[in-house]
C-alpha positions in Angstrom: 81.0 97.0 110.7 81.4 93.9 108.6 84.3 95.5 106.7 86.1 96.3 110.0 85.6 92.7 111.2 86.9 91.3 107.9 90.0 93.6 108.0 90.7 92.5 111.5 90.3 88.8 110.6 92.7 89.1 107.7 95.3 91.1 109.6 98.1 89.9 111.9 95.8 90.1 115.0 93.2 87.9 113.4 94.1 84.6 115.2 94.5 86.3 118.5 92.0 86.1 121.4 89.3 88.8 121.4 90.7 90.4 124.5 94.0 91.1 122.7 92.1 92.3 119.6 90.3 94.8 121.8 93.6 96.0 123.4 95.2 96.5 120.0 92.2 98.4 118.6 92.0 100.6 121.7 95.7 101.3 121.5 95.3 102.3 117.8 92.3 104.5 118.5 94.1 106.2 121.4 97.2 106.9 119.1 95.0 108.3 116.3 92.9 110.4 118.6 96.0 111.9 120.3 97.5 112.7 116.8 94.2 114.4 115.8 94.2 116.4 119.0 97.8 117.5 118.5 97.0 118.5 114.9 94.0 120.5 116.0 96.1 122.3 118.7 98.9 123.0 116.1 96.4 124.4 113.6 94.7 126.6 116.3 97.8 127.9 118.1 100.6 127.2 115.6 101.0 130.9 114.6 101.9 131.9 118.2 104.6 129.2 118.7 108.3 130.1 118.7 110.8 127.5 117.6 114.4 127.5 118.8 116.8 125.2 117.0 120.0 124.3 118.8 121.8 121.8 120.9 
């Protein structure tokens, strides 16, 4: 936990208020979790997908 606090303090959001830090961290966690969910769905169901390239 100390490592995470040190990384946040030395980053661009370090001098911001703790509320804004929480919002930024929550946004980052939501983006990463949605990417992991999409990757999981692609791995599980990727073989049944059909891709169409065109305009």
